[in-house]
VOBA-1610 file (N, C-alpha, C; in pm, whole numbers, padded with zeros to 5 digits, always signed):
BEGIN
Met+19403+19817+05200Met+19346+19790+05337Met+19240+19674+05259Thr+19227+19565+05274Thr+19133+19471+05215Thr+19041+19469+05336Ala+18896+19410+05302Ala+18787+19381+05434Ala+18769+19265+05404Val+18696+19202+05485Val+18628+19095+05544Val+18493+19131+05555Ser+18416+19081+05476Ser+18305+19094+05496Ser+18179+19026+05588Thr+18076+19075+05683Thr+18013+18993+05765Thr+17849+18955+05653Ile+17783+18900+05659Ile+17661+18842+05601Ile+17601+18791+05674Ser+17447+18854+05680Ser+17389+18787+05764Ser+17307+18642+05691Gly+17269+18583+05777Gly+17227+18455+05743Gly+17047+18467+05710Lys+17033+18568+05790Lys+16880+18554+05752Lys+16862+18633+05613Thr+16898+18747+05584Thr+16912+18824+05433Thr+16981+18801+05389Arg+17057+18693+05386Arg+17197+18718+05268Arg+17244+18837+05191Lys+17278+18905+05351Lys+17346+19098+05295Lys+17425+19091+05366Ile+17556+19142+05299Ile+17640+19216+05366Ile+17571+19341+05516Val+17605+19290+05615Val+17605+19360+05718Val+17717+19499+05820Ala+17848+19377+05707Ala+17959+19453+05807Ala+18042+19457+05696Asn+18167+19573+05684Asn+18311+19515+05575Asn+18402+19592+05735Ile+18508+19496+05716Ile+18590+19524+05872Ile+18738+19512+05778Glu+18797+19652+05812Glu+18956+19634+05728Glu+19049+19513+05826Val+19097+19442+05749Val+19205+19373+05797Val+19333+19379+05775Gly+19356+19440+05676Gly+19475+19443+05583Gly+19517+19429+05465Asn+19573+19383+05395Asn+19658+19320+05252Asn+19637+19219+05244Phe+19559+19100+05181Phe+19569+18951+05082Phe+19500+18923+05254Pro+19380+18918+05297Pro+19324+18813+05404Pro+19346+18659+05341Ala+19376+18532+05411Ala+19343+18453+05314Ala+19244+18357+05381Glu+19263+18333+05514Glu+19174+18217+05581Glu+19112+18265+05700Val+18993+18187+05733Val+18891+18254+05794Val+18844+18085+05897Arg+18847+18125+06031Arg+18848+18065+06119Arg+18748+18117+06259Val+18598+18053+06263Val+18534+18082+06404Val+18556+18040+06519Asn+18598+18144+06570Asn+18602+18028+06750Asn+18503+18047+06824Gln+18372+17981+06823Gln+18266+17964+06862Gln+18266+17998+07020Arg+18358+17958+07077Arg+18376+17967+07218Arg+18394+18113+07284Thr+18458+18188+07196Thr+18506+18304+07241Thr+18405+18426+07137Asn+18305+18358+07046Asn+18261+18437+06935Asn+18343+18538+06844Thr+18439+18492+06831Thr+18569+18547+06764Thr+18596+18499+06646Val+18638+18564+06545Val+18681+18541+06405Val+18817+18609+06366Cys+18899+18453+06350Cys+19029+18436+06309Cys+19033+18503+06171Val+19149+18546+06084Val+19145+18565+05963Val+19290+18577+05938Thr+19363+18522+05868Thr+19498+18503+05881Thr+19521+18643+05752Val+19612+18713+05782Val+19683+18852+05701Val+19831+18848+05698Gly+19864+18812+05561Gly+20033+18796+05588Gly+20123+18709+05713Asn+20174+18789+05750Asn+20218+18728+05904Asn+20132+18780+06026Thr+20041+18794+05993Thr+19950+18847+06143Thr+19823+18718+06125Val+19745+18714+06261Val+19608+18709+06237Val+19519+18820+06304Ser+19433+18835+06213Ser+19312+18924+06278Ser+19227+18888+06322Val+19230+18894+06489Val+19107+18848+06547Val+18994+18993+06552Ile+18840+18918+06565Ile+18739+19020+06508Ile+18622+18962+06603Asn+18603+19109+06676Asn+18502+19035+06803Asn+18348+19012+06725Gly+18285+18860+06752Gly+18199+18847+06620Gly+18017+18888+06662Gln+18037+18975+06794Gln+17963+19040+06831Gln+17933+19170+06776Thr+18045+19286+06775Thr+18105+19383+06721Thr+18122+19415+06601Asn+18210+19358+06498Asn+18237+19326+06416Asn+18376+19403+06390Ala+18403+19416+06527Ala+18542+19520+06538Ala+18684+19459+06522Val+18804+19472+06450Val+18933+19397+06510Val+18954+19432+06622Val+19027+19315+06723Val+19022+19337+06878Val+19130+19341+06895Ala+19253+19276+06763Ala+19381+19231+06843Ala+19451+19182+06626Thr+19538+19240+06649Thr+19608+19162+06565Thr+19760+19154+06586Val+19774+18959+06611Val+19903+18902+06638Val+19933+18855+06581Pro+20103+18897+06568Pro+20204+18821+06510Pro+20225+18741+06493Val+20210+18639+06388Val+20288+18473+06392Val+20393+18461+06310Gly+20369+18324+06265Gly+20548+18304+06179Gly+20505+18322+06062Arg+20625+18275+05999Arg+20678+18323+05830Arg+20551+18226+05727Leu+20565+18283+05634Leu+20428+18205+05564Leu+20311+18128+05619Arg+20200+18142+05680Arg+20141+18076+05791Arg+20062+18059+05651Phe+20027+17908+05684Phe+19965+17791+05568Phe+19838+17786+05563Gly+19810+17737+05730Gly+19661+17718+05802Gly+19643+17742+05905Val+19506+17755+05946Val+19443+17772+06084Val+19314+17718+06107Ala+19371+17680+06291Ala+19231+17585+06284Ala+19185+17638+06481Ala+19081+17627+06529Ala+19028+17665+06631Ala+18974+17542+06669Asn+19018+17527+06794Asn+18953+17441+06902Asn+18838+17488+06997Pro+18708+17423+06937Pro+18578+17449+06950Pro+18546+17458+07146Lys+18625+17359+07230Lys+18600+17297+07354Lys+18706+17374+07407Thr+18813+17470+07372Thr+18932+17547+07452Thr+18932+17690+07399Gly+18902+17721+07311Gly+18915+17850+07211Gly+19066+17925+07189Thr+19143+17782+07175Thr+19250+17847+07137Thr+19255+17746+06988Val+19316+17883+06929Val+19407+17905+06749Val+19502+17836+06748Tyr+19540+17742+06618Tyr+19655+17737+06616Tyr+19691+17784+06479Val+19767+17835+06430Val+19804+17872+06282Val+19964+17843+06276Ser+19958+17735+06182Ser+20127+17675+06134Ser+20156+17764+06020Asn+20307+17783+06066Asn+20381+17875+05976Asn+20481+17778+05921Tyr+20469+17744+05757Tyr+20545+17682+05691Tyr+20714+17759+05695Gly+20717+17906+05658Gly+20815+17961+05606Gly+20896+17876+05787Ala+20853+17952+05906Ala+20904+17904+06042Ala+20926+17732+06060Asn+20878+17663+06005Asn+20842+17538+06047Asn+20827+17547+06212Thr+20726+17641+06231Thr+20674+17646+06373Thr+20505+17641+06381Val+20414+17602+06477Val+20271+17652+06478Val+20288+17740+06577Ser+20233+17848+06572Ser+20193+17966+06698Ser+20031+17912+06748Val+20033+17928+06885Val+19927+17920+06918Val+19854+18052+07013Leu+19721+18004+06993Leu+19658+18145+07001Leu+19532+18131+07150Thr+19573+18200+07247Thr+19426+18165+07364Thr+19385+18273+07396Ser+19271+18276+07468Ser+19215+18353+07511Ser+19211+18383+07672Ser+19152+18505+07676Ser+19121+18517+07818Ser+18983+18512+07858Gln+18926+18518+07764Gln+18785+18415+07785Gln+18778+18303+07764Gly+18858+18209+07741Gly+18844+18063+07731Gly+18880+17969+07889
//
């Protein structure tokens, strides 16, 4: 398993290492929901920004290629190159 590190902006030191799976690739912050989305293989790990804990692992399409978060709605979009699709993740907090 590979971890994503949370770094304090004040101290510039690692405050948490969060296990998300092998080969995490892209990270996007969803400011509306205070979550962090990390693409890992054909999934997205959703991390609670306050507790630094993985709260969900969501399957997406094959060969995901990009991830973006809409700051107004809290919706996250993942492009899946290998499946010719876009996965749309919404939050119950949104």
